[in-house]
N, C-alpha and C positions, 0 to 999 in steps of 0.2 A: 288409424294412427300409423305413422311411419315406424314407430317403435312400440312394441307391446311388452307387457310384463307377464310372462307365461306361467310363472310359478305361483301357487297359492300359499307359499310361505312368505311371511312378512319380509320385505326387503331389509337387508342388513343396515342400510343407510336410507331411511325413508325420505329425508330431506333431499338427498341427491336424486332419488327416484321421482320426487315431486317436480324438481327442476327439469329433469329430462322429459317428464310427461307434459309439462306446460309447453316446452319448446316444440314437442311433436304436435300437440294439438293446435297451437297457433300456426305452425307451418301448414297444417292440414286445413284449418278453417279460414285463415286470412284475418280480416279485420274483426276481432271478437267484439269490440265495442259496438260496431255497426250491426252485428248479429244480436247482441244483447238488448239494444235499445228498443226495438219493436216488441220483444218479449216482455221487457220491463213495463212497457206501456199497457200491454194486454193484462199482465198480472195486476198492475195498479188499478185497472178498471174493475177487476174482480174484487180487489180489496175494498174499493169504494162501494161496490154493490153490497158486499157483506156488511160493511159498517152502516150503510143506509138502512138495511133491514133491522140491524140492532137498534139504531136510533128510533125507528118506528115501533119497536117492540115486537117485530115479527120474528118468526122462527127461522133460524139458520140451519140447524140440524134437521134433516128429514126425520119424521117420527112415524113409525108404522105400528100396526097392531099385529101381534103374533097370530091371532085368529085369522086375519086376512091372508097372511103368508100361508098358513096351514090349509086354507080353503082355496088358494090360488086366485085371490081377489086383488092382488097388487096390480095397479095400472101401469101402462107404459110411462105415464107422466111421473109416477112415484119412482119408478126405476131410474128414469133420467135424472131426477132430483138427487138420488144417491150418487150417481156417476158424476154429477156436476160438483157436489160437495165432498165426495169421498168418505162420507160418514153417515151413520144412521143410529137411531135409537129404536129398539124393539120393545114396545110396551107389552106387559103381560107375557113375556117370553116363558116365564114359569109363574104359576100361581104364587101370589105374595106369601101365603101361609107356608107353602112348601119351601120357599127361599128362607123364610125366618126359621123354619125348623132345621134346615141345613146349617144356618148360622149357629144355632144352639148346639147342634151335634158337633160342629167344628170346635166350638169352645170346650165341649165335653171331651173330645178326642185329644185336644192339647193338654187339658188338665189331667185326664186319666193317665197320660204318659209323661207327666211332669216336665213339659217343655220348658217352662220358665227356669227350671233347675239345671237343664242340660244345654240350653242355648249358649253358643260360644261367640255370637256376634256375626256380622255379615261376612259371607264367604267369598265375595268378589268385589271388584272396584270398577264395574262396567261403566258407570256413569261419570267416572273421572272427576273433572273439576265442575261439573254441573252442580248448581245449588241443590242440595238435598238435605232432608232432615235425618235425625237418628232413625234407623230403619224401622219401618212399620210392616215390612214384607217378611212373611214367615216362610222359610224354606221347607214347606210341607207339600207333598204331592199326591199321597195315596189315601187320603181320607175317603170314607164312604160318600160324603157330600160331593167332593170334587169329581170323583169318578162317576157317580150317578148322573151328575149334570153333563159330563163329557159324553157319555154313551146314551143319552136320552133321545127319544124320538124328537122332542122339541129342538134339541141342539142340531140334530142331523138335518131337520127341515130348514132351519135358518141358515146353516152353513151351505147347504145346496143352493138355496136362493141367492145368497151373497156370491158364491163362486160363479154362478151363471151371469152375473153382471160383467164378468170378464170375457174377452175374446180368447177362448181357450183352444180353438182350432184355426191354424194358419200355416202357411208354407208347407202344406201337405202333411201336417203333423197335428196330432191331438196332444196338447201339452200337459193336460191333466184331466182326470175324471171329476167333473164338478159335483157328482152326487155321492161321493164318498170322501170324507175328510178323516185323516189320521188323527189319533189322539196325540196331542202335544202337551204333556203335563207341564204346567207352570205353577207358580206359587200363589199364595193368598195375601191379601192386605187386611189387617185389622187395625183400625184407628179409633181409639175410644173417645167418648165425650170429654171435652176439656183439653183436647190435644192442641198444642201450638206447633205448627209444622212449617218448615221453609218450602215445602212442596218439592217440585222437580223441574229443573230448567227445560226450556224448549229444545227438542231434538228429534231426530228420526233414528229408527233402528234398522237392523238387517244389513249392515254394511256402511262403512264410512269411507276410509281411504280406498277400499276395494272398488268403489263405484267409479273411480277415475283410472285405476291401475290394472284391473283384471280383465282379460279378454271377454269373458261371458258378460260382464257388466257393460263393456263397451258395445257389445251387440244389442243389449237391451236399450241402451241410450244412443243408438246409431244416429238417429235423426238429430239429436242434440250435438253430438260430436262431429257430425258432418256439416254443421252450420245451418240447419233448418229446424230449430227447436220448437217452432210452433206446429210442426207436424207430429211432434212426440205425442204418443197416446199412452197415458198411464194405465190403461185397462187392457193393453195388449200383452198377453202372457208369453209370447214368443221369447224363448231363451231364459226366461226368469227361473224356471226350475233347475237351470244349469249353474246358477251363480253360487258362489261360496263366500264365506267370511274367513279372514285370517284367524288362525288359532293362536291366541296369546295367553300365556299363563295367567291364572288368577282372574280371568274375566269370563263373564257369561257370553255365549254366542248363540246363534240360531242356525241349526243344521237343516231346517226345513224351509220350503217356500210357503209363505203365508199370503193368501189373498187379502185377508183382513186380520188385524189385531182386534182383540175384544176382551171385555169383561162382563161378568154378570153380577148385579147388585144383590148383596145379602142383607142390606139395610136400606132405609130410605135415604135419599140424597137431597139436601136442600141447597138452593143457590147461595153462593158466597162461602161455602163450607169446604174449601180446598178441593174443588172438583177438577175433573179432566177438562183440558182445553185442547182444541186443535186449530190449525190453520186450514180451513175447509176448501183448499185449492189443490187438487191432486197434481195439476201441471206445475206447481211450484218447484217440484224436483228439478225440472229443466233449468229454472232460475238459479237454484242452489248450485247446480253443477257448473254453470257458466260464471257465476260470481267470482270464484277464485282466480279466473283467468284475466280479470281486468287489471289495469295498470297500477291501481292503488294497493294491491295485495302483494306482500313480499314474495319473491320468487320461490322460496321454500316453504310457503304457507298455503293452507287450504281453508282459510277463514276459521281457524281454531280446531281443525280436525286433528285428532291424535290417534295413532294406531291402537287398535284393540278397545276403543271407546265408542260410545254412541256419537252420531254426527251432530254437533251442537249448532243451534240456531240462536243468534244473539242480536241485541240492539246495535252492537258495534258494526257488524258486517251485513246484517239482514233486517234493517229497520222497517222496510216496506212490508215484509212478511209478518213481522211481529205485530204490526197494526191489526192484523186480521185474526189474532188468537181469539177463539170463541168458546165459551163454556158450554158443556152439555146442559140441557134443561133439568128441571127438578125431576127426580126419579123415585120410584117405589121399589122396594125389595122385589126381586123377580124380573125386573126390566134388565135388558142387556144393551151394551153400547159397542159399536163397531167402527173401525176406521181403517182405510186403505193402508197397506203395509208401508207405503212411502210417506204417509202424511206426517207433517210436523205436529208434535203434541207435547203437552206439558201438564203438570199438576200444580194448581194454584196454591199459594201459601194460605194458612188459616191460623187465626188466633182464637183460643178457647172454643174449639169446635162444639157445635150443638148437635148432639146425637152421634151415633156410630157412623163410621165410614168403612164398611166391609165389602170386599169384592173377591171373586174368583176370576183369575185370568184364564180365559179359554179363547183361542183364536180359531180361524178357519184355515186349515192346511190341507188342500185337496190332494187326492191320491195321485202320485207320480213316482217315478223310479227313486228319485232322491228322498221323497217323504216316506215311501215304503221302507227304504233302507233304515231310516231313523226309527220308524215305527217298530221294527224288529228289535232295535236296541231298547226301546221303551218297554217292550214285552219282557225282555231280560231283566230290566230294572224293577218292573212290577213284581216279578217272581220273587225277588229277594227283599223288596222294599228299599232299594238303594235310590239315591238321587239320580235323576235322568242325566244322560251323558252331556247335555248342553250346560249343565249347572255345576257349581262347585260340589265336590264329593263330600258332602256333610253327612249324608246317610243316617239321619236321625231316626228314620222309621223302620229300620231293619228288624227290630225286636218289639215294635209297638203293638199293643193290644188294639184290636178293632180295625186295623187297616184293611183296605180293599185288597182282594186277591184275584188271581186268574179265574178261580171258580165263581166269582161274582160277575164276570163279564156276561152281557147279553149279546144278541146277534149283532147289534150295532158296534159294540165294543170289540168283539172278535174280528169283525170286518175291518175296523179302524186300526187294529194292530196287525193286519196282514195274516190273520189266522184262518180266514176262509174267503 
């Protein structure tokens, strides 16, 4: 770009910054519509492929068995399926009975410490105007169940497998260590039977306005912004550990590089019961980045992007991508779900949910300088029971009985917090 925005501080006038950015990109790229049209055709073909599979009742989400990952039996074809779709289900990641016991222990942990009496309501507004129900997300980070899952051998094996789907060595540099993932504490979701929920609108995380304005993101998307978006490789890790998000008051942010976002089921999940959906096309990010540069989008608009919020994906601006939203399959407690950190995802609405819908959010965040720096902040939060730095300072657990402590860390946990 002929003009770059070098500060990681949110521009004082974002709309003016967007106008300047668009002028610079168009001057650099030339005819954006001519660049966009072949990409649009390629993405449309992927959407048609996905919808044909769904019409035939065939699986869209790759499904693997944890036992095969642990034994090294995953085939090149299975790996390529995950890279093509950007998502995967791991069946039997944890034994079903262990997951159900974790769920019961979580409920006991909340009840023992009278969470219902002290809860003050949601502490952030990260999802902005996205459709969302009354929060079902509990700002709890340090339960025994969560930390046991995060530091388990099973989690380390899956995270290493997923990290290795990326190209993590290039340009003479090793961008991350695929075999160690730092602990990134996130919250839990507990959705009881009978729930009616609006779900959560389609979006991507880990940067919105930043993807167009900040130099590190421009290096990640160099092929897109140089006018050759079909060369863009969503699995190339180069420069991704260097990207940052704007820090905006009263919002959740992510200070680590995640190869995959993920969650582990603590209850069985039935089709049609407010499940996670994704657009299983990792290359769709290139489409999202070019779409605001077309002539039908106002000059100070990025198709609904708002500073400090998730990047929204909507029928108004992105109808082609919305056609491909695809639900996870039926799951059992102990299964886990993973999706590429750029993948569009949503949570479907539900009326009178049948059964519980409980999950622990655990991503894959491989060891690199950026992630190690955050891991040390996680260690400090664990010592006191405080909320992790990326989340609102609610600090419910500082005096809670039964919370996980540094003394409970095993070898995986200590390594994942930079302690050895």
